[in-house]
N, CA, C and O atoms as a Tinker XYZ file with bonds, in Angstrom:
   448  protein
     1  N      0.843000   -1.176000    0.000000    73     2
     2  CA     0.000000    0.000000    0.000000    64     1     3
     3  C      0.890000    1.241000    0.000000    63     2     4     5
     4  O      1.933000    1.278000    0.653000    81     3
     5  N      0.462000    2.235000   -0.732000    73     3     6
     6  CA     1.232000    3.462000   -0.829000    64     5     7
     7  C      0.862000    4.424000    0.292000    63     6     8     9
     8  O     -0.309000    4.580000    0.639000    81     7
     9  N      1.878000    5.062000    0.846000    73     7    10
    10  CA     1.646000    6.079000    1.865000    64     9    11
    11  C      1.161000    7.355000    1.181000    63    10    12    13
    12  O      1.219000    7.475000   -0.043000    81    11
    13  N      0.685000    8.296000    1.978000    73    11    14
    14  CA     0.239000    9.564000    1.395000    64    13    15
    15  C      1.419000   10.311000    0.775000    63    14    16    17
    16  O      1.243000   11.009000   -0.224000    81    15
    17  N      2.610000   10.180000    1.342000    73    15    18
    18  CA     3.796000   10.803000    0.752000    64    17    19
    19  C      4.112000   10.185000   -0.606000    63    18    20    21
    20  O      4.488000   10.895000   -1.538000    81    19
    21  N      3.963000    8.882000   -0.723000    73    19    22
    22  CA     4.232000    8.205000   -1.995000    64    21    23
    23  C      3.205000    8.599000   -3.053000    63    22    24    25
    24  O      3.555000    8.788000   -4.218000    81    23
    25  N      1.947000    8.725000   -2.655000    73    23    26
    26  CA     0.924000    9.160000   -3.614000    64    25    27
    27  C      1.199000   10.589000   -4.081000    63    26    28    29
    28  O      1.066000   10.894000   -5.266000    81    27
    29  N      1.577000   11.455000   -3.158000    73    27    30
    30  CA     1.932000   12.831000   -3.512000    64    29    31
    31  C      3.124000   12.840000   -4.469000    63    30    32    33
    32  O      3.139000   13.602000   -5.436000    81    31
    33  N      4.113000   12.003000   -4.205000    73    31    34
    34  CA     5.281000   11.905000   -5.073000    64    33    35
    35  C      4.882000   11.468000   -6.480000    63    34    36    37
    36  O      5.348000   12.043000   -7.464000    81    35
    37  N      4.027000   10.462000   -6.579000    73    35    38
    38  CA     3.606000    9.972000   -7.890000    64    37    39
    39  C      2.870000   11.043000   -8.678000    63    38    40    41
    40  O      3.125000   11.224000   -9.868000    81    39
    41  N      1.962000   11.753000   -8.024000    73    39    42
    42  CA     1.214000   12.821000   -8.704000    64    41    43
    43  C      2.169000   13.925000   -9.143000    63    42    44    45
    44  O      2.092000   14.403000  -10.275000    81    43
    45  N      3.065000   14.327000   -8.252000    73    43    46
    46  CA     4.013000   15.397000   -8.583000    64    45    47
    47  C      4.936000   14.988000   -9.723000    63    46    48    49
    48  O      5.245000   15.807000  -10.588000    81    47
    49  N      5.381000   13.736000   -9.738000    73    47    50
    50  CA     6.292000   13.265000  -10.786000    64    49    51
    51  C      5.628000   13.288000  -12.155000    63    50    52    53
    52  O      6.224000   13.749000  -13.128000    81    51
    53  N      4.409000   12.799000  -12.234000    73    51    54
    54  CA     3.707000   12.771000  -13.521000    64    53    55
    55  C      3.340000   14.190000  -13.964000    63    54    56    57
    56  O      3.501000   14.538000  -15.134000    81    55
    57  N      2.854000   14.998000  -13.038000    73    55    58
    58  CA     2.477000   16.373000  -13.393000    64    57    59
    59  C      3.693000   17.173000  -13.849000    63    58    60    61
    60  O      3.607000   17.929000  -14.816000    81    59
    61  N      4.823000   17.014000  -13.163000    73    59    62
    62  CA     6.041000   17.733000  -13.545000    64    61    63
    63  C      6.508000   17.290000  -14.923000    63    62    64    65
    64  O      6.930000   18.119000  -15.730000    81    63
    65  N      6.439000   16.009000  -15.197000    73    63    66
    66  CA     6.880000   15.496000  -16.497000    64    65    67
    67  C      6.043000   16.081000  -17.634000    63    66    68    69
    68  O      6.592000   16.522000  -18.643000    81    67
    69  N      4.739000   16.087000  -17.479000    73    67    70
    70  CA     3.888000   16.588000  -18.553000    64    69    71
    71  C      3.907000   18.103000  -18.658000    63    70    72    73
    72  O      3.660000   18.655000  -19.730000    81    71
    73  N      4.199000   18.779000  -17.553000    73    71    74
    74  CA     4.362000   20.228000  -17.660000    64    73    75
    75  C      5.633000   20.574000  -18.432000    63    74    76    77
    76  O      5.703000   21.611000  -19.091000    81    75
    77  N      6.632000   19.702000  -18.348000    73    75    78
    78  CA     7.851000   19.867000  -19.155000    64    77    79
    79  C      7.492000   19.804000  -20.630000    63    78    80    81
    80  O      7.966000   20.607000  -21.433000    81    79
    81  N      6.650000   18.839000  -20.976000    73    79    82
    82  CA     6.226000   18.702000  -22.376000    64    81    83
    83  C      5.486000   19.964000  -22.820000    63    82    84    85
    84  O      5.726000   20.486000  -23.909000    81    83
    85  N      4.587000   20.445000  -21.968000    73    83    86
    86  CA     3.863000   21.669000  -22.296000    64    85    87
    87  C      4.787000   22.859000  -22.470000    63    86    88    89
    88  O      4.579000   23.687000  -23.358000    81    87
    89  N      5.806000   22.950000  -21.628000    73    87    90
    90  CA     6.767000   24.037000  -21.745000    64    89    91
    91  C      7.586000   23.910000  -23.029000    63    90    92    93
    92  O      7.864000   24.911000  -23.689000    81    91
    93  N      7.967000   22.700000  -23.380000    73    91    94
    94  CA     8.719000   22.504000  -24.631000    64    93    95
    95  C      7.875000   22.882000  -25.849000    63    94    96    97
    96  O      8.383000   23.479000  -26.799000    81    95
    97  N      6.597000   22.536000  -25.820000    73    95    98
    98  CA     5.709000   22.931000  -26.917000    64    97    99
    99  C      5.601000   24.452000  -26.963000    63    98   100   101
   100  O      5.651000   25.050000  -28.038000    81    99
   101  N      5.455000   25.070000  -25.805000    73    99   102
   102  CA     5.389000   26.525000  -25.747000    64   101   103
   103  C      6.662000   27.174000  -26.267000    63   102   104   105
   104  O      6.607000   28.197000  -26.948000    81   103
   105  N      7.813000   26.580000  -25.947000    73   103   106
   106  CA     9.084000   27.111000  -26.445000    64   105   107
   107  C      9.187000   26.954000  -27.953000    63   106   108   109
   108  O      9.693000   27.840000  -28.641000    81   107
   109  N      8.714000   25.844000  -28.458000    73   107   110
   110  CA     8.723000   25.646000  -29.907000    64   109   111
   111  C      7.875000   26.723000  -30.592000    63   110   112   113
   112  O      8.291000   27.319000  -31.586000    81   111
   113  N      6.694000   26.957000  -30.049000    73   111   114
   114  CA     5.812000   27.967000  -30.647000    64   113   115
   115  C      6.399000   29.370000  -30.548000    63   114   116   117
   116  O      6.200000   30.200000  -31.436000    81   115
   117  N      7.112000   29.626000  -29.476000    73   115   118
   118  CA     7.706000   30.951000  -29.295000    64   117   119
   119  C      8.869000   31.178000  -30.266000    63   118   120   121
   120  O      8.985000   32.246000  -30.868000    81   119
   121  N      9.724000   30.169000  -30.412000    73   119   122
   122  CA    10.945000   30.366000  -31.199000    64   121   123
   123  C     10.843000   29.867000  -32.635000    63   122   124   125
   124  O     11.819000   29.940000  -33.381000    81   123
   125  N      9.682000   29.364000  -33.032000    73   123   126
   126  CA     9.484000   28.972000  -34.426000    64   125   127
   127  C      8.930000   30.167000  -35.193000    63   126   128   129
   128  O      8.904000   31.291000  -34.692000    81   127
   129  N      8.497000   29.905000  -36.388000    73   127   130
   130  CA     7.941000   30.986000  -37.199000    64   129   131
   131  C      6.633000   31.527000  -36.637000    63   130   132   133
   132  O      6.216000   32.631000  -36.986000    81   131
   133  N      5.988000   30.760000  -35.774000    73   131   134
   134  CA     4.748000   31.241000  -35.158000    64   133   135
   135  C      5.048000   32.477000  -34.311000    63   134   136   137
   136  O      4.339000   33.480000  -34.390000    81   135
   137  N      6.107000   32.395000  -33.500000    73   135   138
   138  CA     6.553000   33.539000  -32.712000    64   137   139
   139  C      5.630000   33.965000  -31.589000    63   138   140   141
   140  O      5.708000   35.104000  -31.128000    81   139
   141  N      4.753000   33.073000  -31.135000    73   139   142
   142  CA     3.800000   33.413000  -30.084000    64   141   143
   143  C      4.327000   32.941000  -28.724000    63   142   144   145
   144  O      4.491000   31.739000  -28.520000    81   143
   145  N      4.596000   33.865000  -27.789000    73   143   146
   146  CA     5.163000   33.480000  -26.496000    64   145   147
   147  C      4.131000   33.056000  -25.448000    63   146   148   149
   148  O      4.508000   32.806000  -24.303000    81   147
   149  N      2.863000   32.968000  -25.791000    73   147   150
   150  CA     1.829000   32.686000  -24.790000    64   149   151
   151  C      2.034000   31.322000  -24.115000    63   150   152   153
   152  O      1.756000   31.173000  -22.925000    81   151
   153  N      2.517000   30.332000  -24.868000    73   151   154
   154  CA     2.745000   29.007000  -24.279000    64   153   155
   155  C      3.785000   29.037000  -23.173000    63   154   156   157
   156  O      3.632000   28.377000  -22.145000    81   155
   157  N      4.839000   29.803000  -23.388000    73   155   158
   158  CA     5.889000   29.920000  -22.371000    64   157   159
   159  C      5.379000   30.734000  -21.187000    63   158   160   161
   160  O      5.686000   30.413000  -20.039000    81   159
   161  N      4.616000   31.771000  -21.451000    73   159   162
   162  CA     4.064000   32.587000  -20.359000    64   161   163
   163  C      3.130000   31.782000  -19.462000    63   162   164   165
   164  O      3.071000   32.009000  -18.253000    81   163
   165  N      2.410000   30.852000  -20.052000    73   163   166
   166  CA     1.481000   30.029000  -19.268000    64   165   167
   167  C      2.205000   28.846000  -18.634000    63   166   168   169
   168  O      2.100000   28.618000  -17.429000    81   167
   169  N      2.943000   28.094000  -19.455000    73   167   170
   170  CA     3.547000   26.852000  -18.967000    64   169   171
   171  C      4.801000   27.071000  -18.126000    63   170   172   173
   172  O      5.145000   26.212000  -17.314000    81   171
   173  N      5.485000   28.188000  -18.296000    73   171   174
   174  CA     6.691000   28.455000  -17.506000    64   173   175
   175  C      6.422000   28.462000  -16.010000    63   174   176   177
   176  O      7.055000   27.707000  -15.273000    81   175
   177  N      5.496000   29.298000  -15.543000    73   175   178
   178  CA     5.199000   29.308000  -14.105000    64   177   179
   179  C      4.577000   28.001000  -13.607000    63   178   180   181
   180  O      4.848000   27.571000  -12.485000    81   179
   181  N      3.747000   27.374000  -14.436000    73   179   182
   182  CA     3.137000   26.097000  -14.036000    64   181   183
   183  C      4.221000   25.043000  -13.852000    63   182   184   185
   184  O      4.236000   24.317000  -12.857000    81   183
   185  N      5.121000   24.969000  -14.817000    73   183   186
   186  CA     6.208000   23.994000  -14.713000    64   185   187
   187  C      7.104000   24.299000  -13.506000    63   186   188   189
   188  O      7.519000   23.384000  -12.794000    81   187
   189  N      7.397000   25.569000  -13.281000    73   187   190
   190  CA     8.221000   25.936000  -12.128000    64   189   191
   191  C      7.593000   25.508000  -10.816000    63   190   192   193
   192  O      8.278000   24.974000   -9.944000    81   191
   193  N      6.308000   25.734000  -10.668000    73   191   194
   194  CA     5.591000   25.336000   -9.458000    64   193   195
   195  C      5.589000   23.816000   -9.296000    63   194   196   197
   196  O      5.815000   23.307000   -8.199000    81   195
   197  N      5.335000   23.098000  -10.378000    73   195   198
   198  CA     5.302000   21.639000  -10.303000    64   197   199
   199  C      6.695000   21.057000  -10.072000    63   198   200   201
   200  O      6.829000   20.009000   -9.440000    81   199
   201  N      7.725000   21.721000  -10.573000    73   199   202
   202  CA     9.097000   21.277000  -10.309000    64   201   203
   203  C      9.407000   21.385000   -8.814000    63   202   204   205
   204  O      9.967000   20.460000   -8.226000    81   203
   205  N      9.045000   22.501000   -8.210000    73   203   206
   206  CA     9.266000   22.678000   -6.773000    64   205   207
   207  C      8.449000   21.647000   -5.989000    63   206   208   209
   208  O      8.941000   21.085000   -5.011000    81   207
   209  N      7.213000   21.396000   -6.407000    73   207   210
   210  CA     6.377000   20.391000   -5.743000    64   209   211
   211  C      7.020000   19.008000   -5.834000    63   210   212   213
   212  O      6.972000   18.238000   -4.875000    81   211
   213  N      7.622000   18.689000   -6.985000    73   211   214
   214  CA     8.302000   17.400000   -7.146000    64   213   215
   215  C      9.504000   17.296000   -6.212000    63   214   216   217
   216  O      9.727000   16.247000   -5.608000    81   215
   217  N     10.272000   18.362000   -6.089000    73   215   218
   218  CA    11.443000   18.345000   -5.208000    64   217   219
   219  C     11.003000   18.126000   -3.756000    63   218   220   221
   220  O     11.589000   17.311000   -3.044000    81   219
   221  N      9.977000   18.850000   -3.326000    73   219   222
   222  CA     9.466000   18.691000   -1.959000    64   221   223
   223  C      8.928000   17.275000   -1.754000    63   222   224   225
   224  O      9.193000   16.655000   -0.724000    81   223
   225  N      8.180000   16.766000   -2.720000    73   223   226
   226  CA     7.629000   15.412000   -2.608000    64   225   227
   227  C      8.739000   14.374000   -2.565000    63   226   228   229
   228  O      8.620000   13.374000   -1.858000    81   227
   229  N      9.806000   14.594000   -3.302000    73   227   230
   230  CA    10.948000   13.665000   -3.285000    64   229   231
   231  C     11.579000   13.615000   -1.896000    63   230   232   233
   232  O     11.859000   12.537000   -1.372000    81   231
   233  N     11.799000   14.783000   -1.308000    73   231   234
   234  CA    12.373000   14.824000    0.044000    64   233   235
   235  C     11.451000   14.151000    1.050000    63   234   236   237
   236  O     11.911000   13.417000    1.925000    81   235
   237  N     10.145000   14.401000    0.929000    73   235   238
   238  CA     9.192000   13.809000    1.877000    64   237   239
   239  C      9.153000   12.291000    1.780000    63   238   240   241
   240  O      9.182000   11.598000    2.797000    81   239
   241  N      9.088000   11.774000    0.551000    73   239   242
   242  CA     9.015000   10.318000    0.408000    64   241   243
   243  C     10.345000    9.676000    0.811000    63   242   244   245
   244  O     10.361000    8.571000    1.353000    81   243
   245  N     11.443000   10.355000    0.552000    73   243   246
   246  CA    12.751000    9.825000    0.960000    64   245   247
   247  C     12.845000    9.726000    2.483000    63   246   248   249
   248  O     13.347000    8.738000    3.017000    81   247
   249  N     12.361000   10.749000    3.170000    73   247   250
   250  CA    12.383000   10.729000    4.632000    64   249   251
   251  C     11.428000    9.679000    5.192000    63   250   252   253
   252  O     11.767000    8.959000    6.131000    81   251
   253  N     10.248000    9.599000    4.616000    73   251   254
   254  CA     9.233000    8.665000    5.120000    64   253   255
   255  C      9.605000    7.205000    4.879000    63   254   256   257
   256  O      9.249000    6.334000    5.672000    81   255
   257  N     10.313000    6.940000    3.799000    73   255   258
   258  CA    10.629000    5.564000    3.436000    64   257   259
   259  C     12.088000    5.194000    3.676000    63   258   260   261
   260  O     12.512000    4.087000    3.344000    81   259
   261  N     12.842000    6.098000    4.240000    73   259   262
   262  CA    14.225000    5.793000    4.582000    64   261   263
   263  C     15.128000    5.562000    3.380000    63   262   264   265
   264  O     15.991000    4.684000    3.404000    81   263
   265  N     14.929000    6.350000    2.331000    73   263   266
   266  CA    15.766000    6.191000    1.143000    64   265   267
   267  C     17.203000    6.572000    1.461000    63   266   268   269
   268  O     17.442000    7.517000    2.212000    81   267
   269  N     18.156000    5.848000    0.901000    73   267   270
   270  CA    19.544000    6.292000    1.023000    64   269   271
   271  C     19.764000    7.573000    0.214000    63   270   272   273
   272  O     18.971000    7.902000   -0.668000    81   271
   273  N     20.835000    8.283000    0.520000    73   271   274
   274  CA    21.115000    9.567000   -0.134000    64   273   275
   275  C     21.259000    9.414000   -1.642000    63   274   276   277
   276  O     20.853000   10.302000   -2.390000    81   275
   277  N     21.830000    8.305000   -2.100000    73   275   278
   278  CA    22.018000    8.104000   -3.543000    64   277   279
   279  C     20.674000    7.993000   -4.262000    63   278   280   281
   280  O     20.530000    8.496000   -5.376000    81   279
   281  N     19.702000    7.350000   -3.649000    73   279   282
   282  CA    18.378000    7.214000   -4.264000    64   281   283
   283  C     17.680000    8.570000   -4.323000    63   282   284   285
   284  O     17.036000    8.897000   -5.320000    81   283
   285  N     17.809000    9.355000   -3.258000    73   283   286
   286  CA    17.235000   10.701000   -3.264000    64   285   287
   287  C     17.913000   11.557000   -4.337000    63   286   288   289
   288  O     17.246000   12.305000   -5.051000    81   287
   289  N     19.221000   11.446000   -4.447000    73   287   290
   290  CA    19.950000   12.208000   -5.469000    64   289   291
   291  C     19.482000   11.824000   -6.864000    63   290   292   293
   292  O     19.356000   12.688000   -7.732000    81   291
   293  N     19.225000   10.551000   -7.089000    73   291   294
   294  CA    18.721000   10.097000   -8.387000    64   293   295
   295  C     17.333000   10.671000   -8.653000    63   294   296   297
   296  O     17.035000   11.095000   -9.770000    81   295
   297  N     16.488000   10.683000   -7.630000    73   295   298
   298  CA    15.142000   11.257000   -7.786000    64   297   299
   299  C     15.230000   12.742000   -8.101000    63   298   300   301
   300  O     14.499000   13.237000   -8.960000    81   299
   301  N     16.107000   13.451000   -7.423000    73   299   302
   302  CA    16.255000   14.885000   -7.671000    64   301   303
   303  C     16.848000   15.150000   -9.051000    63   302   304   305
   304  O     16.433000   16.089000   -9.728000    81   303
   305  N     17.802000   14.345000   -9.472000    73   303   306
   306  CA    18.400000   14.502000  -10.803000    64   305   307
   307  C     17.376000   14.214000  -11.898000    63   306   308   309
   308  O     17.483000   14.753000  -12.999000    81   307
   309  N     16.393000   13.375000  -11.611000    73   307   310
   310  CA    15.357000   13.068000  -12.595000    64   309   311
   311  C     14.496000   14.279000  -12.909000    63   310   312   313
   312  O     13.779000   14.277000  -13.910000    81   311
   313  N     14.547000   15.304000  -12.085000    73   311   314
   314  CA    13.776000   16.513000  -12.340000    64   313   315
   315  C     14.344000   17.372000  -13.452000    63   314   316   317
   316  O     13.692000   18.322000  -13.887000    81   315
   317  N     15.533000   17.064000  -13.920000    73   315   318
   318  CA    16.176000   17.922000  -14.916000    64   317   319
   319  C     15.791000   17.566000  -16.357000    63   318   320   321
   320  O     15.304000   18.444000  -17.069000    81   319
   321  N     15.984000   16.332000  -16.820000    73   319   322
   322  CA    15.596000   16.044000  -18.218000    64   321   323
   323  C     14.079000   15.906000  -18.379000    63   322   324   325
   324  O     13.397000   15.476000  -17.448000    81   323
   325  N     13.554000   16.259000  -19.533000    73   323   326
   326  CA    12.110000   16.113000  -19.757000    64   325   327
   327  C     11.650000   14.661000  -19.602000    63   326   328   329
   328  O     12.309000   13.735000  -20.076000    81   327
   329  N     10.530000   14.481000  -18.943000    73   327   330
   330  CA     9.849000   13.199000  -18.703000    64   329   331
   331  C     10.601000   12.244000  -17.778000    63   330   332   333
   332  O     10.110000   11.143000  -17.527000    81   331
   333  N     11.765000   12.619000  -17.265000    73   331   334
   334  CA    12.537000   11.708000  -16.417000    64   333   335
   335  C     11.875000   11.483000  -15.060000    63   334   336   337
   336  O     12.068000   10.426000  -14.460000    81   335
   337  N     11.105000   12.442000  -14.564000    73   335   338
   338  CA    10.431000   12.222000  -13.284000    64   337   339
   339  C      9.389000   11.114000  -13.406000    63   338   340   341
   340  O      9.217000   10.304000  -12.496000    81   339
   341  N      8.708000   11.092000  -14.527000    73   339   342
   342  CA     7.715000   10.034000  -14.757000    64   341   343
   343  C      8.412000    8.683000  -14.882000    63   342   344   345
   344  O      7.933000    7.692000  -14.330000    81   343
   345  N      9.518000    8.628000  -15.586000    73   343   346
   346  CA    10.283000    7.386000  -15.731000    64   345   347
   347  C     10.795000    6.926000  -14.376000    63   346   348   349
   348  O     10.703000    5.743000  -14.049000    81   347
   349  N     11.333000    7.848000  -13.582000    73   347   350
   350  CA    11.826000    7.480000  -12.254000    64   349   351
   351  C     10.686000    6.993000  -11.363000    63   350   352   353
   352  O     10.855000    6.034000  -10.610000    81   351
   353  N      9.537000    7.641000  -11.444000    73   351   354
   354  CA     8.391000    7.220000  -10.636000    64   353   355
   355  C      7.994000    5.791000  -10.956000    63   354   356   357
   356  O      7.733000    5.004000  -10.046000    81   355
   357  N      7.945000    5.441000  -12.244000    73   355   358
   358  CA     7.614000    4.064000  -12.651000    64   357   359
   359  C      8.676000    3.085000  -12.151000    63   358   360   361
   360  O      8.357000    2.000000  -11.665000    81   359
   361  N      9.935000    3.482000  -12.276000    73   359   362
   362  CA    11.073000    2.676000  -11.825000    64   361   363
   363  C     10.976000    2.416000  -10.315000    63   362   364   365
   364  O     11.132000    1.281000   -9.863000    81   363
   365  N     10.720000    3.471000   -9.548000    73   363   366
   366  CA    10.632000    3.347000   -8.096000    64   365   367
   367  C      9.430000    2.507000   -7.676000    63   366   368   369
   368  O      9.520000    1.724000   -6.731000    81   367
   369  N      8.321000    2.665000   -8.363000    73   367   370
   370  CA     7.126000    1.889000   -8.031000    64   369   371
   371  C      7.361000    0.402000   -8.268000    63   370   372   373
   372  O      6.987000   -0.424000   -7.435000    81   371
   373  N      7.975000    0.054000   -9.393000    73   371   374
   374  CA     8.230000   -1.355000   -9.713000    64   373   375
   375  C      9.186000   -2.011000   -8.725000    63   374   376   377
   376  O      9.093000   -3.213000   -8.475000    81   375
   377  N     10.099000   -1.236000   -8.166000    73   375   378
   378  CA    11.066000   -1.787000   -7.225000    64   377   379
   379  C     10.596000   -1.759000   -5.780000    63   378   380   381
   380  O     11.310000   -2.197000   -4.878000    81   379
   381  N      9.391000   -1.242000   -5.563000    73   379   382
   382  CA     8.833000   -1.228000   -4.218000    64   381   383
   383  C      9.356000   -0.104000   -3.345000    63   382   384   385
   384  O      9.189000   -0.141000   -2.126000    81   383
   385  N      9.981000    0.892000   -3.945000    73   383   386
   386  CA    10.537000    2.001000   -3.171000    64   385   387
   387  C      9.462000    2.937000   -2.654000    63   386   388   389
   388  O      9.732000    3.771000   -1.789000    81   387
   389  N      8.247000    2.814000   -3.170000    73   387   390
   390  CA     7.170000    3.710000   -2.761000    64   389   391
   391  C      6.144000    3.038000   -1.864000    63   390   392   393
   392  O      5.213000    3.695000   -1.398000    81   391
   393  N      6.291000    1.764000   -1.616000    73   391   394
   394  CA     5.343000    1.068000   -0.746000    64   393   395
   395  C      5.679000    1.368000    0.706000    63   394   396   397
   396  O      6.841000    1.556000    1.069000    81   395
   397  N      4.649000    1.408000    1.518000    73   395   398
   398  CA     4.834000    1.716000    2.935000    64   397   399
   399  C      5.620000    0.591000    3.604000    63   398   400   401
   400  O      5.378000   -0.588000    3.346000    81   399
   401  N      6.554000    0.964000    4.456000    73   399   402
   402  CA     7.297000   -0.074000    5.177000    64   401   403
   403  C      6.340000   -0.913000    6.026000    63   402   404   405
   404  O      5.411000   -0.388000    6.640000    81   403
   405  N      6.580000   -2.195000    6.048000    73   403   406
   406  CA     5.726000   -3.098000    6.812000    64   405   407
   407  C      6.020000   -2.950000    8.302000    63   406   408   409
   408  O      7.176000   -2.897000    8.722000    81   407
   409  N      4.971000   -2.888000    9.072000    73   407   410
   410  CA     5.134000   -2.799000   10.522000    64   409   411
   411  C      5.555000   -4.159000   11.059000    63   410   412   413
   412  O      4.982000   -5.187000   10.701000    81   411
   413  N      6.542000   -4.148000   11.902000    73   411   414
   414  CA     7.019000   -5.388000   12.519000    64   413   415
   415  C      6.244000   -5.574000   13.808000    63   414   416   417
   416  O      6.242000   -4.693000   14.667000    81   415
   417  N      5.575000   -6.731000   13.951000    73   415   418
   418  CA     4.800000   -6.939000   15.179000    64   417   419
   419  C      5.729000   -6.971000   16.397000    63   418   420   421
   420  O      6.794000   -7.586000   16.360000    81   419
   421  N      5.320000   -6.315000   17.451000    73   419   422
   422  CA     6.112000   -6.311000   18.656000    64   421   423
   423  C      5.706000   -7.489000   19.535000    63   422   424   425
   424  O      4.552000   -7.917000   19.544000    81   423
   425  N      6.664000   -7.985000   20.255000    73   423   426
   426  CA     6.397000   -9.129000   21.115000    64   425   427
   427  C      5.824000   -8.611000   22.441000    63   426   428   429
   428  O      6.391000   -7.722000   23.076000    81   427
   429  N      4.719000   -9.175000   22.827000    73   427   430
   430  CA     4.071000   -8.785000   24.062000    64   429   431
   431  C      4.761000   -9.508000   25.221000    63   430   432   433
   432  O      5.063000  -10.698000   25.128000    81   431
   433  N      5.002000   -8.792000   26.288000    73   431   434
   434  CA     5.581000   -9.452000   27.459000    64   433   435
   435  C      4.460000  -10.122000   28.242000    63   434   436   437
   436  O      3.303000   -9.707000   28.173000    81   435
   437  N      4.804000  -11.121000   28.956000    73   435   438
   438  CA     3.784000  -11.836000   29.726000    64   437   439
   439  C      3.379000  -13.103000   29.017000    63   438   440   441
   440  O      3.892000  -13.424000   27.945000    81   439
   441  N      2.477000  -13.804000   29.606000    73   439   442
   442  CA     2.034000  -15.089000   29.064000    64   441   443
   443  C      0.831000  -14.891000   28.174000    63   442   444   445
   444  O      0.010000  -14.004000   28.410000    81   443
   445  N      0.724000  -15.724000   27.145000    73   443   446
   446  CA    -0.451000  -15.638000   26.256000    64   445   447
   447  C     -1.722000  -16.100000   26.889000    63   446   448
   448  O     -2.774000  -16.078000   26.250000    81   447
């Protein structure tokens, strides 16, 4: 089962990835013969906000799930190339890095 931090991470990763695509489309429209900067004006701030949300979600899930520093660094580095956050999210989900740690039953003192 996924924790609330893991669900937040998954949403942030996918949203950040697709906002990158939207920003790239906006950049194409701005710097092509179309010359219309509206896509960058809209998608730039949206992507920036979602990038920050992804970074915060990465730190939260790393703390909640006890990720080693190298895994957190990989998650943070995935925020740089387009669509890499979505790829990392799928990778982490398949490896069980986002599942809630299992509670270890404690031994009760006394007789049963």
